[in-house]
N, C-alpha and C positions, 0 to 999 in steps of 0.2 A: 436469124439463122434457123430458128425453131420451126418456121413456116416450110422450110425445104424438106422434101420427103427423105433426102439423102444429102449428106455432106462429104466432100473430099477433105482429106487432112489439110491439104493446101487452103482450103476456105478458112481454116482457123488462124492463118498468119496474121500477125499484128495483135494478137491477144495474149495475155498471160495464161498460165496453166496452173489450176489448182489440183494438187493431188496428194496422196497419203505420203507421210514422211518416207524418204527413200531408206532410212535406216531400218524401218519396219517392214518394208517391201523391197529388197534389193533388185528384184527382178523389173521394177519400174525403170531402172537405168536402161535396160534393154529395150523397154517400150519407148522411152524417151528417144533413144538413138534411132529406132525404127521410124518414129514420127518424124524426126528431122530428115531422114532419108526419104520419106515420102513427101516432104514439102511443108511440113508443119514444124516450124522453128519458133517456139514461144518467145515473145519478147522478155518474159520472166517466168520463172517456175516458183509457184508458191506451195507451201505445204500446210495441210489441215488434216488433224486427226479425225475431225468430225464431218462426215458427208453432207449432213444437214447445212452446217456452217458454209461449206463450199457451195452448195446449190444456192443459198441465199446471196452470196458474192456473185455468182453467175447470174442470177435473176437481177441483181442490181448493175449488171453489165461491168463488173470488175474482172473478167476473163472467162475462161471455159474451164470445164472438168469433166472427168470421166467418172462417173458415179454408178452405182448399182441400179439396175432397172426399178427395183423396189423403191427406191428413193425418188427416181426420176418420175414415177408415177404420181407423185404428189401434187405436180404442177403441170398444167398443160402446155405451158411455155417452154417446157424443157424438151429438147429434141432427143429422140431415142427409141428403142424398142418399147412397145407398150403391151 
C-alpha cells in the first residue's frame, strides 16, 4: 500500500486498525464512524498508547494505523505526508 501515492479508505478494508485508546481521545469514535461510512470497516480495532509500537505492528503487516507525520517519516515504507 505504501507504494500508492494516495489511498481511499476503502483500500484499507480487511485490515485491523491500531489507534490511541478511545478513552484518551473520545473524538476517535467519530473518526471511526466516518471511516466506516466511507468504506473502511476494520476487521478489528486495536489500541496502542505508543505510536512507535503501532508503527512497528503496521510494518510487520499486523494492520494499519493513523499516526503523526513526524513518526511516519521514520520509515519510507509508511504511507503519508512527508
